[in-house]
DRENFI-758535 format. One line per field, with one value per residue: x, y, z of N, C-alpha, C in turn; residue number from 1. Coordinates in Angstrom, 3 decimals, m for minus. Example, Ala and Ser with C-alpha at 12.3 -4.5 7.8 and 13.67 -1.06 7.14 Angstrom:
% DRENFI-758535
n_xx (13.190	12.850)
n_yy (m5.690	m2.250)
n_zz (7.800	7.080)
ca_xx (12.300	13.670)
ca_yy (m4.500	m1.060)
ca_zz (7.800	7.140)
c_xx (13.200	12.900)
c_yy (m3.300	0.030)
c_zz (7.800	7.870)
num (1	2)
***
This chain:
% DRENFI-758535
n_xx (m6.351	m4.294	m3.336	m1.267	m1.263	0.942	0.637	2.575	4.590	7.438	10.807	13.812	15.959	17.292	17.991	16.572	14.017	14.016	13.750	11.068	9.948	10.749	9.362	6.695	6.496	6.787	4.460	2.539	3.107	2.483	m0.220	m0.901	m0.522	0.507	1.805	3.217	2.801	4.539	4.720	5.509	8.747	9.640	12.226	13.352	11.895	10.235	11.501	13.898	17.370	17.926	19.860	22.378	21.724	20.786	20.884	22.217	20.400	21.618	22.683	23.255	20.808	18.692	19.436	18.962	16.195	15.552	16.396	14.610	12.200	12.749	13.044	10.478	8.987	7.393	6.323	7.764	7.031	8.475	9.209	12.099	15.179	17.269	20.539	20.930	21.777	23.594	23.519	21.015	18.282	16.505	13.117	12.175	10.473	11.100	10.598	10.491	11.068	9.798	10.305	10.213	11.803	12.271	12.176	10.635	10.746	9.527	7.373	5.796	6.455	6.113	5.358	3.689	1.149	2.920	5.193	8.257	9.236	10.864	13.141	15.020	14.757	14.986	13.027	11.397	10.862	9.857	7.212	6.228	5.496	4.841	4.884	3.117	2.721	1.632	m0.121	m0.595	0.755	0.636	2.841	2.849	3.326	2.267	1.872	1.479	m1.105	m2.775	m2.822	m4.441	m3.755	m1.494	m2.420	m4.209	m2.404	m1.123	m3.259	m3.523	m1.202	m1.835	m2.291	m4.146	m4.264	m3.151	m0.544	m0.107	1.975	2.383	3.170	1.364	0.583	m0.618	m3.477	m6.082	m8.861	m7.321	m7.445	m9.944	m9.418	m7.456	m8.924	m10.922	m9.404	m8.034	m10.167	m11.204	m9.140	m9.195	m11.655	m11.183	m9.347	m10.400	m9.305	m8.120	m7.094	m4.554	m3.808	m1.381	m0.595	1.678	1.242	m0.557	1.609	1.028	m0.810	0.836	2.189	4.143	5.769	4.366	5.936	6.379	5.066	5.759	5.283	4.078	2.286	m1.084	m2.469	m5.267	m5.087	m6.143	m8.035	m9.355	m11.976	m12.373	m14.664	m14.695	m15.440	m14.792	m13.223	m11.727	m10.334	m8.075	m7.734	m6.326	m4.164	m1.218	m1.226	m1.896	m3.247	m4.961	m6.099	m8.325	m8.410	m10.695	m9.946	m11.343	m13.314	m12.409	m12.615	m15.405	m16.329	m15.181	m16.604	m19.142	m18.818	m17.186	m14.885	m12.229	m12.154	m13.881	m12.606	m11.707	m9.784	m6.245)
n_yy (m12.904	m11.217	m7.927	m5.066	m1.551	1.004	4.043	6.652	9.453	10.382	11.506	13.448	11.762	8.762	6.576	6.954	6.720	4.035	2.837	3.244	1.768	m0.803	m1.170	m0.944	m3.045	m5.218	m4.963	m5.395	m8.035	m9.347	m9.015	m10.751	m10.171	m10.660	m9.034	m5.815	m2.461	0.518	4.159	6.057	7.550	6.596	6.196	8.772	11.945	13.995	17.216	17.008	16.948	14.757	13.355	13.140	11.224	8.977	5.485	2.387	m0.625	m2.713	m1.527	m0.279	0.692	m0.574	m3.198	m3.342	m3.080	m5.480	m7.224	m6.545	m7.411	m10.146	m10.814	m10.244	m11.919	m11.393	m9.758	m6.706	m3.577	m0.652	2.827	4.195	5.868	5.583	5.787	7.566	8.320	11.328	12.757	12.554	10.878	7.772	7.173	4.748	1.685	m0.693	m4.087	m6.719	m9.824	m12.990	m15.135	m13.053	m10.569	m7.622	m4.579	m1.502	1.194	4.397	5.306	7.452	10.724	13.389	16.055	18.445	20.717	22.755	21.488	19.877	16.985	15.634	17.137	16.299	13.606	10.501	8.878	5.689	2.715	0.156	m2.114	m3.649	m6.595	m8.634	m11.806	m12.843	m15.272	m16.798	m14.967	m12.520	m9.293	m5.935	m3.098	0.359	3.941	6.788	9.495	7.863	6.994	8.503	7.430	5.223	3.096	1.792	0.340	m1.388	m2.811	m4.176	m5.868	m7.320	m8.762	m10.577	m9.703	m9.271	m7.420	m4.129	m2.376	0.802	3.022	6.377	9.902	12.226	15.361	18.212	20.479	22.581	20.607	18.313	16.098	15.049	14.360	12.377	10.349	9.813	9.018	6.715	4.956	4.883	3.673	1.087	0.251	0.545	m1.497	m3.629	m4.631	m5.171	m2.306	m1.080	1.638	3.591	6.372	9.001	10.160	13.138	15.735	17.762	16.516	14.822	16.374	17.936	20.500	21.602	21.285	23.921	23.871	21.218	17.800	16.278	14.536	13.583	11.758	9.514	6.913	3.914	0.903	m0.483	m2.187	m4.426	m3.575	m0.909	0.126	1.574	m0.193	m0.163	2.536	5.100	8.150	11.447	11.284	9.470	5.870	2.315	0.267	m2.685	m5.187	m7.617	m9.246	m10.478	m12.348	m13.700	m12.048	m10.591	m12.194	m12.470	m9.821	m9.269	m10.991	m9.913	m7.262	m7.007	m5.276	m5.430	m7.547	m6.514	m4.467	m2.374	m0.784	m0.289)
n_zz (m10.236	m8.046	m7.511	m6.678	m6.266	m5.719	m4.574	m4.262	m3.139	m4.580	m3.909	m4.638	m4.115	m4.970	m3.292	m0.901	m1.913	m2.539	m0.061	0.511	m1.587	m0.857	1.594	0.741	m1.113	0.581	2.136	0.130	m0.604	1.765	1.683	m0.260	m2.963	m6.365	m8.051	m7.879	m8.689	m9.113	m9.339	m12.361	m12.520	m10.058	m9.199	m8.979	m8.488	m10.967	m11.933	m10.876	m11.747	m14.218	m15.768	m14.279	m12.343	m13.613	m14.285	m15.601	m16.566	m15.299	m13.116	m9.702	m8.544	m9.940	m9.407	m6.680	m6.655	m7.896	m5.887	m3.885	m5.073	m5.222	m2.490	m1.569	m3.109	m5.349	m8.433	m9.368	m10.690	m11.667	m12.106	m13.609	m14.544	m17.291	m18.837	m21.940	m25.392	m26.252	m23.873	m22.828	m21.077	m20.680	m20.124	m18.203	m17.494	m15.156	m14.908	m12.799	m11.118	m9.855	m12.467	m14.283	m16.160	m17.520	m19.484	m20.216	m22.375	m22.362	m24.924	m25.990	m25.564	m23.206	m24.498	m24.081	m22.801	m22.110	m21.189	m21.985	m22.460	m24.247	m24.486	m22.686	m22.543	m24.214	m26.658	m26.466	m28.503	m28.665	m28.115	m25.114	m23.366	m20.478	m18.757	m16.061	m13.815	m15.928	m16.981	m19.329	m19.505	m20.392	m20.731	m20.067	m20.000	m18.397	m20.385	m22.551	m22.295	m23.815	m26.308	m27.984	m29.653	m28.671	m26.447	m27.666	m29.155	m27.118	m26.399	m28.792	m28.623	m26.743	m24.179	m21.171	m19.309	m18.731	m17.288	m15.979	m15.025	m13.788	m13.663	m13.285	m14.680	m12.956	m13.105	m14.586	m15.257	m15.520	m13.800	m14.532	m17.177	m16.838	m15.492	m17.389	m19.656	m18.768	m18.341	m20.921	m22.389	m21.356	m22.387	m25.165	m25.744	m24.480	m22.026	m18.659	m16.866	m14.914	m13.310	m11.953	m10.222	m9.212	m5.906	m4.968	m4.315	m2.424	m0.801	0.440	2.135	0.993	m0.958	m4.025	m7.026	m9.374	m12.703	m13.204	m13.849	m11.314	m10.211	m9.299	m7.899	m7.481	m8.459	m10.111	m10.655	m13.456	m15.050	m17.936	m19.131	m18.827	m16.375	m13.191	m10.719	m8.368	m6.469	m5.498	m3.565	m3.480	m1.729	m0.506	m0.758	m0.598	m2.917	m3.163	m5.260	m6.622	m9.676	m11.950	m14.432	m16.342	m17.144	m19.295	m21.632	m21.612	m21.973	m24.450	m26.067	m25.867	m26.711	m29.341	m30.144	m30.961	m32.776	m34.650	m35.936	m38.710	m39.692	m39.649)
ca_xx (m5.012	m4.271	m2.277	m1.218	m0.790	1.525	0.562	3.535	5.238	8.885	11.652	14.940	17.016	16.924	18.146	15.433	12.840	14.092	13.234	9.619	9.658	10.918	8.261	5.433	6.526	6.534	3.034	1.780	3.315	1.713	m1.629	m1.101	m0.405	1.530	2.479	3.022	3.219	4.866	4.536	6.577	9.673	9.868	13.647	13.515	10.772	10.482	11.994	15.277	18.242	17.837	21.059	23.393	21.312	20.387	21.729	21.829	19.543	22.413	23.275	22.890	19.412	17.886	19.778	18.262	14.789	15.489	16.497	13.327	11.233	13.113	12.744	9.025	8.390	6.394	6.853	7.770	7.142	8.823	9.780	13.465	15.782	18.493	21.281	20.699	22.763	23.491	23.292	19.633	17.964	15.304	12.102	12.110	9.827	11.750	9.688	11.387	10.514	9.785	10.025	10.047	12.896	12.008	12.183	9.895	11.123	8.341	7.338	5.211	7.026	5.162	5.603	2.331	0.833	4.078	6.310	8.936	10.010	11.838	14.376	15.971	14.449	14.929	11.830	11.515	10.196	9.418	6.101	6.713	4.577	5.463	3.990	3.115	1.888	0.955	m1.021	0.171	0.558	1.292	3.436	2.714	3.732	1.735	1.361	1.042	m2.540	m3.494	m2.599	m5.136	m3.173	m0.562	m3.172	m4.724	m1.260	m0.995	m4.305	m3.175	m0.104	m2.354	m2.420	m5.478	m4.051	m2.083	m0.115	0.158	2.536	2.316	3.408	0.440	0.649	m1.831	m3.972	m7.527	m9.377	m6.390	m7.954	m11.020	m8.806	m6.821	m9.931	m11.568	m8.486	m7.774	m11.351	m11.334	m8.172	m9.707	m12.701	m10.604	m8.632	m11.077	m8.350	m8.006	m6.055	m4.136	m3.144	m0.846	m0.018	2.273	0.304	m0.474	2.610	0.448	m1.450	1.935	2.853	5.294	5.476	4.105	6.849	5.668	5.282	6.375	4.287	4.447	1.268	m2.319	m3.130	m6.414	m4.780	m7.386	m8.128	m10.528	m12.293	m12.387	m15.885	m14.523	m15.919	m13.776	m13.484	m11.085	m9.684	m7.566	m7.918	m5.096	m3.092	m0.543	m1.960	m1.656	m4.497	m4.864	m7.311	m8.429	m8.893	m11.295	m9.454	m12.329	m14.157	m11.906	m13.275	m16.836	m16.536	m14.834	m17.705	m20.285	m18.460	m15.950	m14.303	m10.958	m12.477	m14.647	m11.792	m11.570	m8.632	m5.070)
ca_yy (m12.359	m10.117	m6.964	m3.909	m0.281	1.801	5.473	7.302	10.675	10.196	12.684	13.459	10.849	7.392	5.632	7.125	6.172	2.580	2.440	3.197	0.630	m2.032	m1.271	m1.154	m4.396	m6.153	m4.875	m6.028	m9.478	m9.818	m9.004	m11.802	m9.704	m11.285	m7.942	m4.462	m1.417	1.832	5.178	6.646	8.369	6.058	6.382	10.167	12.728	15.029	18.428	16.661	16.763	13.314	12.743	12.719	10.101	7.827	4.293	1.307	m1.660	m3.578	m0.668	m0.597	0.952	m1.667	m4.431	m3.321	m3.378	m6.935	m7.884	m6.315	m8.316	m11.500	m10.987	m10.207	m13.014	m10.906	m8.941	m5.268	m2.675	0.655	3.764	4.652	6.571	4.955	6.695	7.521	9.072	12.781	13.326	12.377	9.653	7.084	6.999	3.288	0.852	m1.958	m5.133	m7.777	m10.678	m14.407	m15.440	m11.836	m9.604	m6.857	m3.123	m0.769	2.596	5.180	5.613	8.777	11.678	14.418	17.379	18.989	21.561	23.576	20.665	19.270	15.838	15.213	17.921	15.593	12.174	9.844	8.039	4.281	2.324	m1.236	m2.512	m4.678	m7.310	m9.611	m12.861	m13.014	m16.447	m17.139	m13.889	m11.537	m7.937	m4.893	m1.994	1.690	4.981	8.145	10.124	6.789	6.752	9.271	6.781	3.940	2.014	1.023	m0.590	m2.427	m3.663	m5.099	m6.885	m8.179	m9.627	m11.525	m9.125	m9.058	m6.351	m3.162	m1.625	2.164	3.969	7.763	11.063	13.043	16.790	18.843	21.628	22.563	19.504	17.205	14.893	14.514	13.723	11.151	9.327	9.479	8.312	5.379	4.145	4.725	2.702	m0.237	m0.054	0.419	m2.756	m4.627	m5.181	m4.498	m1.281	m0.740	2.931	4.030	7.711	9.601	10.882	14.595	16.138	18.544	15.561	14.162	17.367	18.495	21.573	21.180	22.007	24.583	23.432	19.900	16.735	15.664	13.584	14.066	10.640	8.905	5.628	3.163	m0.360	m0.379	m3.440	m4.375	m2.898	0.523	0.552	1.686	m1.197	0.303	3.824	5.890	9.592	12.174	11.004	8.177	4.698	1.044	m0.318	m4.112	m5.532	m8.918	m9.136	m11.665	m12.256	m14.270	m10.956	m10.116	m12.976	m12.180	m8.502	m9.338	m11.648	m9.003	m6.061	m7.454	m4.145	m5.834	m8.379	m5.740	m3.390	m2.373	0.047	m0.595)
ca_zz (m10.048	m7.087	m7.773	m5.787	m6.804	m4.647	m4.882	m3.373	m3.619	m4.512	m3.827	m5.572	m3.689	m5.333	m2.187	0.003	m2.579	m2.443	1.247	0.355	m2.460	m0.063	2.558	0.032	m1.681	1.677	2.456	m0.946	m0.503	2.919	1.275	m1.245	m4.343	m7.200	m8.759	m7.361	m9.616	m8.566	m10.382	m13.164	m11.728	m8.717	m8.886	m8.561	m8.988	m11.967	m11.297	m10.526	m12.910	m14.406	m16.351	m13.313	m11.501	m14.428	m14.151	m16.507	m15.996	m14.429	m12.097	m8.313	m8.193	m10.482	m8.690	m5.396	m6.938	m8.113	m4.591	m3.211	m5.684	m4.805	m1.069	m1.378	m3.858	m6.305	m9.526	m9.122	m11.839	m11.101	m13.060	m13.371	m15.673	m17.769	m19.724	m23.385	m26.168	m26.292	m22.551	m22.419	m20.365	m21.132	m19.084	m18.282	m16.486	m14.850	m14.437	m12.333	m10.081	m10.216	m13.863	m15.092	m16.250	m18.731	m19.334	m21.243	m22.526	m22.717	m26.353	m26.248	m24.609	m22.764	m25.073	m24.040	m21.655	m21.767	m20.716	m23.128	m21.970	m25.255	m24.370	m21.832	m22.538	m25.517	m26.787	m26.782	m29.749	m28.613	m27.257	m24.186	m22.485	m19.596	m18.306	m14.611	m13.533	m17.190	m17.370	m20.112	m19.002	m21.168	m19.983	m20.657	m19.058	m18.331	m21.602	m23.441	m22.148	m24.839	m27.599	m27.830	m30.441	m27.854	m25.616	m28.549	m29.492	m25.985	m26.531	m29.926	m28.176	m25.779	m22.840	m20.593	m18.333	m18.964	m16.114	m16.453	m14.069	m14.256	m12.803	m14.083	m14.430	m12.421	m13.847	m14.816	m16.049	m15.709	m13.133	m15.354	m18.340	m16.346	m15.224	m18.654	m20.543	m18.242	m18.620	m22.373	m22.883	m21.015	m23.356	m26.505	m25.904	m23.637	m21.063	m17.383	m16.787	m13.558	m13.489	m10.668	m10.333	m8.031	m5.051	m4.997	m3.320	m1.336	0.104	1.141	2.958	0.275	m1.899	m5.394	m7.914	m10.475	m14.084	m13.191	m13.670	m10.039	m9.802	m8.692	m7.241	m8.158	m9.077	m10.276	m11.381	m14.328	m15.715	m19.403	m19.568	m18.593	m15.062	m12.150	m9.694	m7.136	m6.729	m4.383	m3.674	m3.799	m0.774	m0.669	m0.321	m1.282	m3.398	m3.473	m6.002	m7.274	m11.043	m12.551	m15.801	m17.260	m17.638	m20.583	m22.677	m21.609	m22.578	m25.870	m26.772	m25.896	m27.474	m29.999	m30.879	m31.567	m33.941	m35.628	m36.537	m40.169	m40.024	m38.844)
c_xx (m5.101	m3.067	m2.341	m0.687	m0.308	1.580	1.400	3.944	6.737	9.600	12.829	16.037	16.629	17.023	16.990	14.162	12.827	13.563	11.707	9.216	9.734	9.746	6.944	5.371	6.248	5.049	2.184	1.904	2.509	0.223	m1.930	m1.016	0.702	2.322	2.195	3.585	3.415	4.747	5.745	7.442	9.754	11.302	13.924	12.421	11.198	10.758	13.411	16.095	18.433	19.142	22.090	23.005	20.893	21.392	21.289	20.991	20.300	23.127	22.733	21.431	18.513	18.177	19.088	16.765	14.617	15.549	15.201	12.265	11.488	12.719	11.238	8.319	7.287	7.070	6.698	7.900	7.376	9.497	11.174	13.958	17.110	19.205	20.929	21.734	22.520	23.195	21.860	19.494	16.776	14.387	11.673	11.256	10.638	10.690	10.537	10.729	10.487	9.374	9.926	11.317	12.742	12.098	11.431	10.335	9.933	8.402	6.877	5.671	6.091	5.608	4.243	2.167	2.062	5.271	6.922	9.833	11.117	13.133	15.446	15.818	14.387	13.743	12.202	10.763	9.561	8.239	6.558	5.533	5.389	4.420	4.175	2.168	1.021	m0.108	m0.202	m0.253	1.315	1.807	3.291	3.026	3.008	1.154	0.959	m0.469	m3.355	m3.418	m3.184	m4.492	m2.174	m1.303	m3.783	m3.599	m0.973	m2.012	m3.997	m2.056	m0.550	m2.533	m3.879	m5.439	m2.956	m1.809	0.404	0.687	2.565	2.824	2.663	0.555	m0.681	m2.254	m5.468	m7.939	m8.500	m6.838	m9.042	m10.455	m8.156	m7.861	m10.627	m10.669	m8.209	m8.963	m11.502	m10.365	m8.574	m10.765	m12.146	m10.036	m9.322	m10.073	m8.583	m6.904	m5.811	m3.250	m2.688	m0.087	0.784	1.157	0.486	0.540	2.027	m0.263	m0.420	2.694	4.070	4.837	5.241	5.019	6.081	6.053	5.995	5.289	4.625	3.421	0.071	m3.012	m4.215	m6.024	m6.046	m7.158	m9.455	m10.736	m12.344	m13.669	m15.841	m15.011	m14.782	m14.133	m12.900	m10.391	m9.188	m7.938	m6.557	m3.905	m2.413	m1.396	m1.556	m3.012	m4.230	m6.182	m7.203	m9.066	m9.455	m10.973	m10.419	m13.263	m13.698	m12.582	m14.759	m17.126	m16.231	m15.885	m18.899	m20.040	m17.136	m15.266	m12.978	m11.220	m13.159	m13.854	m11.695	m10.398	m7.469	m4.800)
c_yy (m11.179	m9.230	m5.846	m2.711	0.571	3.262	6.225	8.646	10.487	11.540	12.572	12.453	9.410	6.401	5.751	6.568	4.650	2.072	2.301	1.999	m0.673	m2.227	m1.601	m2.557	m5.434	m6.150	m5.581	m7.541	m10.056	m9.857	m10.035	m11.373	m10.449	m10.247	m6.653	m3.477	m0.112	2.867	5.358	7.495	7.907	6.303	7.777	10.988	13.653	16.356	18.250	16.596	15.263	12.679	12.326	11.503	8.867	6.693	3.245	0.260	m2.670	m2.774	m0.968	m0.348	m0.186	m2.977	m4.481	m3.571	m4.879	m7.688	m7.724	m7.266	m9.756	m11.748	m11.052	m11.344	m12.588	m10.065	m7.469	m4.544	m1.278	1.522	4.217	5.382	5.916	5.890	6.480	8.397	10.572	13.432	13.236	11.116	9.002	6.905	5.535	2.706	m0.425	m2.912	m6.338	m8.556	m12.105	m14.650	m14.249	m10.990	m8.874	m5.374	m2.515	0.676	3.372	5.645	7.044	9.757	12.875	15.801	18.070	19.847	22.351	22.817	19.968	18.146	15.454	16.024	17.180	14.076	11.657	8.895	6.585	3.959	0.940	m1.409	m3.689	m5.272	m8.277	m10.663	m13.061	m14.152	m16.804	m16.124	m12.832	m10.125	m6.967	m3.788	m0.692	2.716	6.292	8.644	9.095	6.602	7.503	8.612	5.369	2.790	1.188	m0.031	m1.708	m3.344	m4.633	m6.232	m7.851	m9.153	m10.614	m10.989	m9.009	m7.952	m5.441	m2.424	m0.277	3.035	5.379	8.726	12.206	14.512	17.349	20.008	21.518	21.410	18.275	15.937	14.250	13.791	12.392	10.036	8.877	8.619	6.890	4.456	3.879	3.684	1.275	m0.668	m0.282	m0.972	m3.914	m5.407	m4.519	m3.449	m0.961	0.486	3.461	5.340	8.041	10.267	12.391	15.039	16.919	17.638	14.761	15.130	17.979	19.630	20.989	21.959	22.660	23.997	22.079	18.847	15.900	14.669	14.240	12.981	10.041	7.701	4.783	1.831	m0.330	m1.707	m3.296	m3.797	m1.405	1.014	0.564	0.720	m0.783	1.620	4.414	7.350	10.243	11.750	9.671	7.029	3.479	0.440	m1.770	m4.540	m6.920	m8.738	m10.475	m11.619	m12.860	m13.192	m10.457	m10.866	m12.635	m10.843	m8.544	m10.067	m10.711	m7.791	m6.338	m6.365	m4.516	m6.632	m7.573	m4.609	m3.523	m1.507	m0.373	m2.068)
c_zz (m9.082	m7.373	m6.743	m6.551	m5.648	m5.066	m3.854	m3.960	m3.468	m4.442	m4.774	m5.258	m4.002	m4.175	m1.200	m0.618	m2.530	m1.107	1.185	m0.500	m1.674	0.902	1.864	m0.590	m0.602	2.058	1.404	m0.885	0.650	2.615	0.191	m2.691	m5.070	m7.970	m8.018	m8.367	m8.858	m9.682	m11.298	m12.234	m10.266	m8.282	m8.340	m9.222	m10.126	m11.251	m10.798	m11.807	m13.109	m14.890	m15.306	m12.481	m12.298	m14.284	m15.161	m15.789	m15.146	m13.338	m10.711	m7.962	m8.678	m9.761	m7.331	m5.581	m7.174	m6.784	m3.798	m3.748	m5.254	m3.360	m0.814	m2.105	m4.798	m7.375	m9.171	m10.461	m11.285	m12.153	m12.652	m14.611	m16.012	m18.737	m21.195	m24.076	m26.057	m24.964	m22.070	m21.565	m21.070	m19.938	m19.132	m17.158	m16.352	m14.320	m14.069	m11.205	m10.557	m11.663	m14.786	m15.029	m17.581	m18.423	m20.509	m21.223	m23.088	m24.174	m26.613	m25.168	m24.415	m23.236	m25.210	m22.795	m21.170	m21.240	m21.924	m22.635	m22.945	m25.207	m23.582	m21.878	m23.979	m25.549	m27.022	m28.059	m29.682	m27.656	m26.399	m23.417	m21.637	m19.238	m16.815	m14.276	m14.737	m17.600	m18.113	m19.739	m19.895	m20.267	m20.766	m19.580	m19.348	m19.662	m22.653	m23.401	m23.181	m26.221	m27.554	m28.578	m29.631	m27.037	m26.459	m29.030	m28.360	m26.112	m27.668	m29.565	m27.100	m24.378	m22.436	m19.538	m18.849	m17.668	m16.598	m15.316	m14.653	m13.195	m13.482	m13.700	m13.950	m13.317	m14.064	m15.720	m16.128	m14.980	m13.982	m16.579	m17.955	m16.178	m16.502	m19.526	m20.064	m18.534	m20.125	m22.911	m22.525	m22.022	m24.757	m26.749	m25.194	m22.790	m19.708	m17.488	m15.310	m13.651	m12.136	m10.846	m9.078	m7.216	m5.234	m3.936	m2.153	m0.334	0.888	2.037	2.313	m0.624	m3.283	m6.329	m9.056	m11.829	m14.176	m13.015	m12.443	m9.532	m9.155	m7.874	m8.109	m9.012	m9.101	m10.962	m12.135	m15.040	m17.218	m19.985	m19.293	m17.255	m14.056	m11.023	m8.343	m7.456	m5.422	m4.597	m3.939	m2.950	m1.058	m0.141	m1.119	m1.631	m3.759	m4.104	m6.597	m8.646	m11.490	m14.043	m16.807	m17.812	m19.007	m21.720	m22.770	m22.281	m24.065	m26.684	m26.910	m26.784	m28.197	m30.821	m31.541	m32.835	m35.036	m36.300	m38.051	m40.628	m39.138	m38.736)
num (1	2	3	4	5	6	7	8	9	10	11	12	13	14	15	16	17	18	19	20	21	22	23	24	25	26	27	28	29	30	31	32	33	34	35	36	37	38	39	40	41	42	43	44	45	46	47	48	49	50	51	52	53	54	55	56	57	58	59	60	61	62	63	64	65	66	67	68	69	70	71	72	73	74	75	76	77	78	79	80	81	82	83	84	85	86	87	88	89	90	91	92	93	94	95	96	97	98	99	100	101	102	103	104	105	106	107	108	109	110	111	112	113	114	115	116	117	118	119	120	121	122	123	124	125	126	127	128	129	130	131	132	133	134	135	136	137	138	139	140	141	142	143	144	145	146	147	148	149	150	151	152	153	154	155	156	157	158	159	160	161	162	163	164	165	166	167	168	169	170	171	172	173	174	175	176	177	178	179	180	181	182	183	184	185	186	187	188	189	190	191	192	193	194	195	196	197	198	199	200	201	202	203	204	205	206	207	208	209	210	211	212	213	214	215	216	217	218	219	220	221	222	223	224	225	226	227	228	229	230	231	232	233	234	235	236	237	238	239	240	241	242	243	244	245	246	247	248	249	250	251	252	253	254	255	256	257	258	259	260	261	262	263	264)
***
């Protein structure tokens, strides 16, 4: 299975961000990818007032993403914000394309390191997987990476790949934590993990917003044995990777951590 990760730096204007999504989806399709994943907050970067720009899943922004996926002939996974009760929004991944139409609402909200996502964002509750060319794929978002049970739930549902869009907060040790956690989740669930972060704004020539999870880059594709197979640096880029899905069965036979569980 060939996939693409689009490490971009989004701005506050959803329409301008769509231009980037369209260009990147076309590049991925030309490279033969069947799925392209964009970061969390593709619709608009954090640090923006989210409630005024949130749209429903049948709104114009999502419809344009669907058209982009249709035109490119591949599945697009992109982070957006949908309206929620009480003036909040939901941090949503839209997954759309040939044979796929689904949405995942971020379950674990980033109430950590001095940031309180739950003040403006409503938590999701449902685990979501999609099937891309008969390959089951789990969906997770950013802070979800700190919760291994979600990734194992994907595996229990038949997933061999988890796609993890993020807008990771910078700070001392945060890159090390990002890289460690992504690899650990692949090992926990013995799945491929495709983790796509927002590019570091400073590497994109933009100011870094203070106290805002704006991304650090270092998107990566990690095998089910926890090894990093492909990785970007801090700057924007398109990572295209081929996944040998048979490795999942091989690793699970060698290290049957799912079968050997005694708790949960």
